Backbone and ligand atoms as CSV (ligand in chain L), in Angstrom:
chain,resi,resn,atom,element,x,y,z
A,1,UNK,N,N,60.723,-110.983,102.648
A,1,UNK,CA,C,61.851,-111.744,103.065
A,1,UNK,C,C,63.112,-111.152,102.430
A,2,UNK,N,N,64.148,-110.980,103.311
A,2,UNK,CA,C,65.413,-110.529,102.747
A,2,UNK,C,C,66.387,-111.718,102.736
A,3,UNK,N,N,67.517,-111.521,102.108
A,3,UNK,CA,C,68.511,-112.627,102.106
A,3,UNK,C,C,68.944,-112.911,103.539
A,4,UNK,N,N,69.073,-111.871,104.381
A,4,UNK,CA,C,69.412,-112.100,105.781
A,4,UNK,C,C,68.335,-112.894,106.546
A,5,UNK,N,N,67.052,-112.476,106.362
A,5,UNK,CA,C,66.023,-113.187,107.137
A,5,UNK,C,C,65.868,-114.589,106.601
A,6,UNK,N,N,66.046,-114.840,105.302
A,6,UNK,CA,C,66.051,-116.151,104.791
A,6,UNK,C,C,67.123,-117.025,105.404
A,7,UNK,N,N,68.339,-116.459,105.509
A,7,UNK,CA,C,69.502,-117.190,106.086
A,7,UNK,C,C,69.247,-117.536,107.514
A,8,UNK,N,N,68.624,-116.540,108.274
A,8,UNK,CA,C,68.445,-116.773,109.699
A,8,UNK,C,C,67.247,-117.554,110.033
A,9,UNK,N,N,66.123,-117.344,109.373
A,9,UNK,CA,C,64.807,-117.858,109.756
A,9,UNK,C,C,64.345,-119.138,108.953
A,10,UNK,N,N,64.854,-119.327,107.770
A,10,UNK,CA,C,64.335,-120.375,106.902
A,10,UNK,C,C,65.394,-121.438,106.536
A,11,UNK,N,N,66.553,-120.986,106.174
A,11,UNK,CA,C,67.591,-121.887,105.668
A,11,UNK,C,C,67.948,-123.005,106.689
A,12,UNK,N,N,68.024,-122.667,108.015
A,12,UNK,CA,C,68.361,-123.741,108.956
A,12,UNK,C,C,67.306,-124.817,109.213
A,13,UNK,N,N,66.117,-124.703,108.580
A,13,UNK,CA,C,65.028,-125.604,108.892
A,13,UNK,C,C,65.165,-126.886,108.094
A,14,UNK,N,N,65.319,-128.035,108.804
A,14,UNK,CA,C,65.633,-129.266,108.236
A,14,UNK,C,C,64.368,-130.006,107.795
A,15,UNK,N,N,64.620,-130.949,106.825
A,15,UNK,CA,C,63.512,-131.796,106.371
A,15,UNK,C,C,63.120,-132.725,107.485
A,16,UNK,N,N,61.977,-133.397,107.318
A,16,UNK,CA,C,61.479,-134.172,108.406
A,16,UNK,C,C,60.685,-135.361,107.919
A,17,UNK,N,N,60.644,-136.446,108.620
A,17,UNK,CA,C,59.811,-137.585,108.246
A,17,UNK,C,C,59.264,-138.165,109.534
A,18,UNK,N,N,58.185,-138.906,109.378
A,18,UNK,CA,C,57.672,-139.746,110.500
A,18,UNK,C,C,58.528,-141.004,110.654
A,19,UNK,N,N,58.647,-141.496,111.837
A,19,UNK,CA,C,59.404,-142.713,112.130
A,19,UNK,C,C,58.973,-143.811,111.158
A,20,UNK,N,N,57.658,-144.021,110.971
A,20,UNK,CA,C,57.286,-145.152,110.157
A,20,UNK,C,C,57.668,-144.950,108.677
A,21,UNK,N,N,57.775,-143.634,108.260
A,21,UNK,CA,C,58.284,-143.446,106.936
A,21,UNK,C,C,59.766,-143.746,106.803
A,22,UNK,N,N,60.548,-143.282,107.892
A,22,UNK,CA,C,61.931,-143.605,107.911
A,22,UNK,C,C,62.196,-145.080,107.934
A,23,UNK,N,N,61.483,-145.813,108.708
A,23,UNK,CA,C,61.652,-147.258,108.804
A,23,UNK,C,C,61.350,-147.899,107.384
A,24,UNK,N,N,60.331,-147.408,106.733
A,24,UNK,CA,C,59.980,-147.931,105.418
A,24,UNK,C,C,61.085,-147.680,104.398
A,25,UNK,N,N,61.700,-146.480,104.443
A,25,UNK,CA,C,62.786,-146.116,103.562
A,25,UNK,C,C,64.012,-147.019,103.788
A,26,UNK,N,N,64.299,-147.200,105.069
A,26,UNK,CA,C,65.436,-148.031,105.379
A,26,UNK,C,C,65.234,-149.502,104.923
A,27,UNK,N,N,63.970,-149.954,105.086
A,27,UNK,CA,C,63.709,-151.354,104.628
A,27,UNK,C,C,63.940,-151.492,103.061
A,28,UNK,N,N,63.774,-150.329,102.403
A,28,UNK,CA,C,64.048,-150.341,100.944
A,28,UNK,C,C,65.500,-149.951,100.560
A,29,UNK,N,N,66.355,-149.901,101.626
A,29,UNK,CA,C,67.718,-149.531,101.389
A,29,UNK,C,C,67.972,-148.061,101.103
A,30,UNK,N,N,67.024,-147.201,101.458
A,30,UNK,CA,C,67.172,-145.786,101.178
A,30,UNK,C,C,67.571,-145.056,102.528
A,31,UNK,N,N,68.420,-144.082,102.387
A,31,UNK,CA,C,68.771,-143.266,103.556
A,31,UNK,C,C,69.526,-144.005,104.621
A,32,UNK,N,N,70.282,-145.012,104.180
A,32,UNK,CA,C,71.003,-145.761,105.158
A,32,UNK,C,C,72.159,-145.038,105.871
A,33,UNK,N,N,72.598,-143.881,105.330
A,33,UNK,CA,C,73.615,-143.102,105.974
A,33,UNK,C,C,73.067,-141.971,106.733
A,34,UNK,N,N,71.764,-141.760,106.719
A,34,UNK,CA,C,71.121,-140.666,107.434
A,34,UNK,C,C,70.691,-141.150,108.823
A,35,UNK,N,N,70.936,-140.254,109.764
A,35,UNK,CA,C,70.553,-140.612,111.150
A,35,UNK,C,C,69.505,-139.489,111.613
A,36,UNK,N,N,68.874,-139.790,112.759
A,36,UNK,CA,C,67.969,-138.771,113.265
A,36,UNK,C,C,68.662,-137.430,113.658
A,37,UNK,N,N,69.971,-137.434,113.717
A,37,UNK,CA,C,70.750,-136.268,113.901
A,37,UNK,C,C,70.816,-135.361,112.693
A,38,UNK,N,N,70.735,-135.991,111.487
A,38,UNK,CA,C,70.773,-135.252,110.242
A,38,UNK,C,C,69.478,-134.633,109.805
A,39,UNK,N,N,68.449,-135.318,110.098
A,39,UNK,CA,C,67.101,-134.763,109.743
A,39,UNK,C,C,66.161,-135.075,110.901
A,40,UNK,N,N,65.044,-134.458,110.905
A,40,UNK,CA,C,64.053,-134.692,111.978
A,40,UNK,C,C,63.273,-135.888,111.722
A,41,UNK,N,N,63.289,-136.861,112.616
A,41,UNK,CA,C,62.428,-138.053,112.518
A,41,UNK,C,C,61.549,-138.010,113.758
A,42,UNK,N,N,60.218,-137.986,113.475
A,42,UNK,CA,C,59.202,-137.823,114.497
A,42,UNK,C,C,58.603,-139.147,114.862
A,43,UNK,N,N,58.497,-139.379,116.217
A,43,UNK,CA,C,57.575,-140.416,116.665
A,43,UNK,C,C,56.483,-139.677,117.448
A,44,UNK,N,N,55.719,-140.424,118.228
A,44,UNK,CA,C,54.538,-139.894,118.907
A,44,UNK,C,C,54.992,-138.807,119.972
A,45,UNK,N,N,56.242,-138.919,120.407
A,45,UNK,CA,C,56.701,-137.943,121.474
A,45,UNK,C,C,57.331,-136.671,120.880
A,46,UNK,N,N,57.656,-136.709,119.581
A,46,UNK,CA,C,58.373,-135.560,119.044
A,46,UNK,C,C,59.591,-136.075,118.283
A,47,UNK,N,N,60.588,-135.166,118.015
A,47,UNK,CA,C,61.768,-135.526,117.299
A,47,UNK,C,C,62.655,-136.587,118.111
A,48,UNK,N,N,63.094,-137.564,117.410
A,48,UNK,CA,C,63.895,-138.600,118.019
A,48,UNK,C,C,65.376,-138.169,118.020
A,49,UNK,N,N,66.039,-138.203,119.216
A,49,UNK,CA,C,67.375,-137.908,119.352
A,49,UNK,C,C,67.761,-136.520,118.720
A,50,UNK,N,N,66.802,-135.589,118.853
A,50,UNK,CA,C,67.088,-134.302,118.249
A,50,UNK,C,C,66.165,-133.253,118.893
A,51,UNK,N,N,66.491,-132.017,118.628
A,51,UNK,CA,C,65.580,-130.909,119.148
A,51,UNK,C,C,65.270,-130.005,117.989
A,52,UNK,N,N,64.062,-129.388,118.094
A,52,UNK,CA,C,63.648,-128.477,117.070
A,52,UNK,C,C,64.517,-127.192,117.220
A,53,UNK,N,N,64.824,-126.573,115.995
A,53,UNK,CA,C,65.515,-125.294,116.041
A,53,UNK,C,C,64.523,-124.104,116.182
A,54,UNK,N,N,63.332,-124.358,115.769
A,54,UNK,CA,C,62.196,-123.459,115.953
A,54,UNK,C,C,60.985,-124.288,116.310
A,55,UNK,N,N,59.995,-123.725,117.048
A,55,UNK,CA,C,58.818,-124.443,117.342
A,55,UNK,C,C,58.117,-124.920,116.124
A,56,UNK,N,N,58.157,-124.131,115.070
A,56,UNK,CA,C,57.451,-124.442,113.829
A,56,UNK,C,C,58.455,-124.790,112.686
A,57,UNK,N,N,59.483,-125.482,113.076
A,57,UNK,CA,C,60.559,-125.826,112.123
A,57,UNK,C,C,60.019,-126.501,110.860
A,58,UNK,N,N,59.063,-127.437,111.101
A,58,UNK,CA,C,58.515,-128.213,109.903
A,58,UNK,C,C,57.813,-127.246,108.957
A,59,UNK,N,N,57.032,-126.326,109.474
A,59,UNK,CA,C,56.313,-125.322,108.573
A,59,UNK,C,C,57.372,-124.531,107.883
A,60,UNK,N,N,58.388,-124.053,108.567
A,60,UNK,CA,C,59.451,-123.256,107.963
A,60,UNK,C,C,60.157,-124.069,106.900
A,61,UNK,N,N,60.358,-125.382,107.094
A,61,UNK,CA,C,61.002,-126.194,106.099
A,61,UNK,C,C,60.055,-126.229,104.842
A,62,UNK,N,N,58.832,-126.352,105.059
A,62,UNK,CA,C,57.843,-126.255,103.942
A,62,UNK,C,C,57.964,-125.002,103.152
A,63,UNK,N,N,58.150,-123.889,103.825
A,63,UNK,CA,C,58.394,-122.613,103.171
A,63,UNK,C,C,59.688,-122.649,102.439
A,64,UNK,N,N,60.750,-123.232,103.035
A,64,UNK,CA,C,62.021,-123.386,102.363
A,64,UNK,C,C,61.858,-124.149,101.057
A,65,UNK,N,N,61.088,-125.229,101.106
A,65,UNK,CA,C,60.928,-126.080,99.842
A,65,UNK,C,C,60.173,-125.175,98.847
A,66,UNK,N,N,59.185,-124.520,99.243
A,66,UNK,CA,C,58.333,-123.645,98.379
A,66,UNK,C,C,59.247,-122.595,97.740
A,67,UNK,N,N,60.041,-121.909,98.477
A,67,UNK,CA,C,60.849,-120.817,97.998
A,67,UNK,C,C,61.842,-121.414,96.965
A,68,UNK,N,N,62.462,-122.536,97.272
A,68,UNK,CA,C,63.346,-123.212,96.367
A,68,UNK,C,C,62.663,-123.588,95.045
A,69,UNK,N,N,61.557,-124.198,95.182
A,69,UNK,CA,C,60.767,-124.642,93.984
A,69,UNK,C,C,60.384,-123.456,93.168
A,70,UNK,N,N,59.885,-122.321,93.797
A,70,UNK,CA,C,59.486,-121.174,93.044
A,70,UNK,C,C,60.711,-120.536,92.333
A,71,UNK,N,N,61.892,-120.648,92.955
A,71,UNK,CA,C,63.094,-120.114,92.322
A,71,UNK,C,C,63.344,-120.720,90.918
A,72,UNK,N,N,62.886,-121.999,90.749
A,72,UNK,CA,C,63.061,-122.624,89.473
A,72,UNK,C,C,62.264,-121.989,88.397
A,73,UNK,N,N,61.311,-121.176,88.774
A,73,UNK,CA,C,60.510,-120.306,87.812
A,73,UNK,C,C,61.423,-119.417,86.985
A,74,UNK,N,N,62.446,-118.885,87.732
A,74,UNK,CA,C,63.333,-118.019,87.053
A,74,UNK,C,C,62.800,-116.609,86.795
A,75,UNK,N,N,61.768,-116.285,87.543
A,75,UNK,CA,C,61.086,-115.000,87.443
A,75,UNK,C,C,60.764,-114.415,88.791
A,76,UNK,N,N,60.699,-113.095,88.809
A,76,UNK,CA,C,60.193,-112.432,90.070
A,76,UNK,C,C,58.765,-112.758,90.193
A,77,UNK,N,N,58.288,-112.993,91.437
A,77,UNK,CA,C,56.921,-113.227,91.691
A,77,UNK,C,C,56.398,-112.024,92.488
A,78,UNK,N,N,55.456,-111.348,91.965
A,78,UNK,CA,C,54.759,-110.251,92.666
A,78,UNK,C,C,53.410,-110.831,93.089
A,79,UNK,N,N,53.342,-111.223,94.352
A,79,UNK,CA,C,52.080,-111.861,94.729
A,79,UNK,C,C,52.275,-112.564,96.094
A,80,UNK,N,N,51.262,-113.285,96.499
A,80,UNK,CA,C,51.264,-113.928,97.761
A,80,UNK,C,C,50.937,-115.407,97.508
A,81,UNK,N,N,51.661,-116.328,98.077
A,81,UNK,CA,C,51.429,-117.733,97.854
A,81,UNK,C,C,50.989,-118.337,99.229
A,82,UNK,N,N,49.872,-118.949,99.239
A,82,UNK,CA,C,49.364,-119.616,100.433
A,82,UNK,C,C,49.433,-121.159,100.152
A,83,UNK,N,N,50.087,-121.889,100.895
A,83,UNK,CA,C,50.313,-123.289,100.682
A,83,UNK,C,C,49.650,-124.077,101.831
A,84,UNK,N,N,48.947,-125.142,101.508
A,84,UNK,CA,C,48.325,-126.052,102.493
A,84,UNK,C,C,48.744,-127.465,102.167
A,85,UNK,N,N,49.382,-128.108,103.084
A,85,UNK,CA,C,49.818,-129.493,102.875
A,85,UNK,C,C,50.607,-129.608,101.624
A,86,UNK,N,N,51.529,-128.645,101.402
A,86,UNK,CA,C,52.270,-128.625,100.161
A,86,UNK,C,C,53.433,-129.588,100.173
A,87,UNK,N,N,53.980,-129.770,99.004
A,87,UNK,CA,C,55.109,-130.586,98.797
A,87,UNK,C,C,55.718,-130.279,97.446
A,88,UNK,N,N,56.872,-130.926,97.153
A,88,UNK,CA,C,57.566,-130.622,95.915
A,88,UNK,C,C,56.638,-130.904,94.688
A,89,UNK,N,N,55.870,-131.943,94.749
A,89,UNK,CA,C,54.954,-132.284,93.589
A,89,UNK,C,C,53.934,-131.155,93.338
A,90,UNK,N,N,53.337,-130.676,94.412
A,90,UNK,CA,C,52.348,-129.583,94.268
A,90,UNK,C,C,53.000,-128.327,93.824
A,91,UNK,N,N,54.210,-128.043,94.447
A,91,UNK,CA,C,54.947,-126.814,94.051
A,91,UNK,C,C,55.302,-126.842,92.628
A,92,UNK,N,N,55.737,-127.991,92.152
A,92,UNK,CA,C,56.185,-128.112,90.677
A,92,UNK,C,C,54.990,-127.896,89.795
A,93,UNK,N,N,53.826,-128.381,90.226
A,93,UNK,CA,C,52.618,-128.168,89.442
A,93,UNK,C,C,52.246,-126.674,89.351
A,94,UNK,N,N,52.489,-125.921,90.476
A,94,UNK,CA,C,52.220,-124.450,90.420
A,94,UNK,C,C,53.261,-123.871,89.507
A,95,UNK,N,N,54.523,-124.268,89.550
A,95,UNK,CA,C,55.522,-123.655,88.675
A,95,UNK,C,C,55.097,-123.888,87.198
A,96,UNK,N,N,54.773,-125.114,86.897
A,96,UNK,CA,C,54.339,-125.408,85.451
A,96,UNK,C,C,53.113,-124.603,85.109
A,97,UNK,N,N,52.175,-124.426,85.934
A,97,UNK,CA,C,51.034,-123.629,85.611
A,97,UNK,C,C,51.414,-122.136,85.383
A,98,UNK,N,N,52.251,-121.642,86.224
A,98,UNK,CA,C,52.683,-120.238,86.067
A,98,UNK,C,C,53.454,-120.071,84.764
A,99,UNK,N,N,54.291,-120.998,84.452
A,99,UNK,CA,C,55.001,-120.909,83.204
A,99,UNK,C,C,54.010,-120.971,81.983
A,100,UNK,N,N,53.090,-121.874,82.066
A,100,UNK,CA,C,52.124,-121.974,80.998
A,100,UNK,C,C,51.341,-120.710,80.845
A,101,UNK,N,N,51.006,-120.028,81.935
A,101,UNK,CA,C,50.113,-118.852,81.820
A,101,UNK,C,C,50.925,-117.536,81.562
A,102,UNK,N,N,52.148,-117.476,82.094
A,102,UNK,CA,C,52.820,-116.193,82.004
A,102,UNK,C,C,54.115,-116.128,81.316
A,103,UNK,N,N,54.529,-117.255,80.691
A,103,UNK,CA,C,55.794,-117.263,80.046
A,103,UNK,C,C,55.984,-116.168,78.941
A,104,UNK,N,N,54.897,-115.795,78.340
A,104,UNK,CA,C,54.983,-114.757,77.218
A,104,UNK,C,C,55.094,-113.405,77.821
A,105,UNK,N,N,54.404,-113.106,78.939
A,105,UNK,CA,C,54.352,-111.719,79.439
A,105,UNK,C,C,55.524,-111.553,80.395
A,106,UNK,N,N,56.162,-112.630,80.992
A,106,UNK,CA,C,57.244,-112.439,81.923
A,106,UNK,C,C,58.311,-113.501,81.583
A,107,UNK,N,N,59.143,-113.149,80.514
A,107,UNK,CA,C,60.211,-114.104,80.150
A,107,UNK,C,C,61.158,-114.395,81.322
A,108,UNK,N,N,61.697,-115.531,81.344
A,108,UNK,CA,C,62.627,-115.974,82.439
A,108,UNK,C,C,63.876,-115.034,82.367
A,109,UNK,N,N,64.432,-114.860,83.609
A,109,UNK,CA,C,65.696,-114.115,83.715
A,109,UNK,C,C,66.784,-114.883,82.987
A,110,UNK,N,N,67.726,-114.170,82.423
A,110,UNK,CA,C,68.911,-114.831,81.855
A,110,UNK,C,C,69.651,-115.486,82.986
A,111,UNK,N,N,70.077,-116.691,82.781
A,111,UNK,CA,C,70.813,-117.361,83.834
A,111,UNK,C,C,72.217,-116.820,83.872
A,112,UNK,N,N,72.758,-116.847,85.095
A,112,UNK,CA,C,74.159,-116.236,85.263
A,112,UNK,C,C,75.208,-117.193,84.917
L,1,ZN,ZN,ZN,62.035,-130.376,101.922
């Protein structure tokens, strides 16, 4: 992935929720300023009041989440990551494990 392919292929991919999850958040007073135009809300027929930017936009958003979470590692990763039903919690667990295993052999980059 290059900076350009990230900008074009991954960065535009929005987060998404199921309608029942959105309804539950609203009942708890969360996301009251968010509309189905801001993020993808899915019902049985697909996105509500919205259109996908890519056929696999949700999978691309998961890649976006993973790339962002791996960036918190502060290290170059030479390898391949395969994620299945991933989320921030799982990604963070991977980052913690990588730090625990490799912090001594691959010190974090100095922050800018
Ligand atoms: Zn996300």
